[in-house]
N, C-alpha and C positions, 0 to 999 in steps of 0.2 A: 480782365486780368484775374488769374487764380490766386487763391490765397491757401495758406497751409490747411485751413478747414475744408477748403472745397477741393483740394488736390485728391483725385482719385487713389493715389498711393498712400493716403494718410492712413494710419491705423485706426483712426475714428471711423473711418467710411469704408474701408476695405473689408471684402467678405472673408468671413472666417475660413481659415485653411481646413481642407477636407482631411479627415482621420486617414492615417496611413494605414494600408492593409496590413493584417496580422501575418507575421511571419511564421513559415512551417519549419519544423526541424528537418535537418537533413538526415541521410542514412547513418552517417558517423556519429552524429549526436544521439539518435535512437538508440545505437548500438552501445555507446558508452553509458548511456541513461539505464537500458535495460540491464546492462551487466553490474553497474554499480548499485542500482535499486535492489536486484536479487543478491548480492553480495552483502549488503547491509542486512537484509533480512536474515540471509544464512547466518551471519554473526550473531543475530539475537537468538536464532534457534540453538546455536551452541551455547550461548550464555544462559538460556532458560533450562536447556537440558543438564547443564552443569550444576545451576541451583535447584533444579528440580521444579521448575515453574512450567506453566501452560501458557498457551495462547490461544486465540479464538478463530473463527472461521474453519475452513477445511484444514488449515495447518493445525488448529486445536485437536479436530478430531483425529488428525494423522498422529499427533502426539499420544492421544489417549490409546488408541490401538497400538502403538508402538511401546507404550508403557506396559499394556495388557498382554501382548503377545511376543514382543521381543522383535518384529519384524522390521526390517530397515525404514527409518522413517521416510526417506526419499522416495522409495517405492510405494508406500502407502498413500503419501501425500500427492503423487503424480496420478495414481488411479482414482483417488476420490475426486479429483478435479474434472476427469473425462465429461461426466454428464453436463457440466456447467459450460463447456464449449459449445454445445448446441445452442443454449440461451443465449450465449454472447454473439455467435455467429447471426442469429434471428435478429436480436435486438441491438447489438453494438455494431455489427458489420465485420467485414473479412479482416481489415487491417488490425483492428482491436484484438480479434481472436487468435491471429496468427502470433502477434506479439505477446499476448498472454500466454499462448501455448510456450513460446520460446523462454519468457520469464520462468514459468513454472517448471520446466525442464531444467534451467539453469540452477534454479533454487533447489530442486530435488538432488542434482549432482552435487552441488556445493554443501549441502547440508550432510551428505554421506562421506564425502572426503575431507570435509573440514577438520575433523577431529584428528586427522594425521598431521595437520599442521598447526592446530592451535590446541593448547591444553592449559587449563586454568587451575591450579592447586586449591585456591579458595576464592568464593565469591558470596559476598553477603547478598541474600535473597532480595533485600529492599533496594539495594544498589543495582542489582540486576534487572529488578522490575522497572525502575526508572530509566535506566540507560537502555535497556532493551526495548522499552515502549518509544523512547524518542529515536533510536536507530530504525527500528520497524517503520514508524511513522515516516521518517525521512526516506526510507526505501521506497515505500508505497507511494510517497509524494513524486519522487522522481518518476515511477513508471506512470502514475496517472498522468502527469503533465506530458509524457510523451506517448499516451494513448494506449496504455498496457495496464495490466493488473496481475495479481497473484491468484486468480481465480476464485471460486466460491463465493464467499459472502462480498468479496470486494467488487465482483462483477455486478452484484445485485446492487450494492450501495451506489456505484458509480452510475448505474443505469437510471436509479431513482433520483439521483442528483440531476443529470442530464435530461431526464423526461419530466420531472416534476418539480425540480428545484428543491428538494429535500437535501440537505447538507448530508455529504457522505460520512463525515466523522459522526454524526448523530446515529445513522443507522448502523455503521460499523460497531459503534459503542454498544448497542443494544444486543446486536447478534453475538459479539465476542463475549460479552460477560454472560450471556445465556450459555453459550458452548463451555466457558470454563467451569460455570457452576454445575456442570453436568459431570465434572471430575470429582466432585464431593465423594463419590463412592469408591474411588481409587487413589485418591491423593489426600494427603492430611488437610485439614481446614486452613491452617496457617499457610501453606503453600497455595492454597486456592485463592486465600485473600490477597498475597502478594501478586497472583497471576492477574486477578481482577484490576489491581492497582497498574500493573504494565498494560493492559488493555485499555484502561482510562486514559492514562498518559498517551498512549498512541492515538487514540480517537480524539482526545482533546487537540493534540498536536494537527491532525488532519482537519478537525473541525475549523480550526483557527486559519490554517494555511491554505486549504484547497477550497476556493469559493466557485460556485457555478457562473460559468461565462467568462471567468478571468482568462482561461487559456483556450478559447474556442478556436484559435487559428493553428494549434499546434497539432 
């Protein structure tokens, strides 16, 4: 005669349930994430441009060239990222590269047409740095969770995280701060300091929120 402790269905003796397989995002989910992430970052670009701030990675280099030459930011940003697609294709795969190409193209377009729809008469640079850092971090997190990026240093930081477990936010912070410091020859020190703050806010957000292996099924 069986007892509650000897019954095979007892929670004390039953085998642990096997973990559920990770779910993959559908195409519609990917599309809305890529669009939303690119939109958030494009809004950050508009805020930074209005406040005279800079960002890191290839976007920061594009900003420097934009300030120095007057060429459209979107065109410069798209062109700078072209060499990084080869690295992404070799190291991160075709899906990541194609999604990154789409995200970069959308950001370049949004950054150029955005001023036709958004204009800010006054923007405190400290507020712009904090808000912009959080918006950009959120946008990049959307893209990373859907296996995409905005090219440049983001590709490198995500690769190092997936390959070696180095937190993407840590790598992004070092690269972004270095790029922003290069602006000292063209942008006043106060604006560079605020730009570094924005880069730190963004990188800390990614450092805390995007962890290796958490979204391996995406």
